[in-house]
N, C-alpha and C positions, 0 to 999 in steps of 0.2 A: 320835546325840550329843544329850544333854540340854542345853537352854539355861537356865542358872541366872541369867541376867541379869534383874533386876527390870523389870517394865513400869511404865508411868505410874501405873496404879492402885495397885500395890504401893508405889511410892515415895511417893505422896500419903498412903496409909494409914499408912505408917511415920512420916511427919512428923506426921500427926494424932494418933498415939498416943504421941508423944514429949513428955513434960511440959515439957521445956526449950524447946520451940518456940513457945509461945503469944505472939503479938504480936511475934515477933522478926525478921520480914522484910516488905519491901514490894516490890510488883511494879508497874511502870508499863509500858504498851505492850501487853501481852497478858494483863493482870490478870483480865479476865473469864473467859477460858479456863482460866487457872491456878486460880482460885478454884472454878470448876465441878468440877474434878477433886477438890478437897478435899471439897466437899459430896457428890459422887457416891460416894466410897469409904467414907464413914461416919466418925464420930468428929470431925467438923469443929467441934463446940462446944468442943473442947479446943485448937483451932488458930486459927480465924477470929475476930479481934477486930473487924474492920471491913472491909467490901467495898463499894467505890463504883465505879460505872461512869460516868465523866464524859467524854462524847464531844466536848464542845466546850470551848474555852479559857475561855469566860465562866463556865461551871460550875466548872471546875477553879480558875480565878482566885478565885472567890467562896469556895472552901473553903480554898485554900492561899496565896492572895495572888498578886499580879501576877508574871509571869515572862516572859522574852523567848522561851523555848522551852517547848513542851508536854511533851516528854520530854527530860530532861537531868539532870545532876548537881544543879544548883540546885533544880529542882523536886523531886527525890527527897529532898534535904536538908530542904526546906520541909515535905514530907510527914512525914518522920521527927520533925521538931520538933513 
């Protein structure tokens, strides 16, 4: 039986090649691994607008402003603004 289910690389490439996707999502928590897949599969210039790896709250606070939680709705909304 053939498995037609797309793997992670296929999904990332599909996103990279879709012109509607540029700058349309943000990921916090596992962002470094997620963005690695976009770069690894090719075509990332059409998808990746910005990738930042901020491991401590001070770095994140300096970019997005103070927040009581490192990963949460408020931080995500600050990132999107």
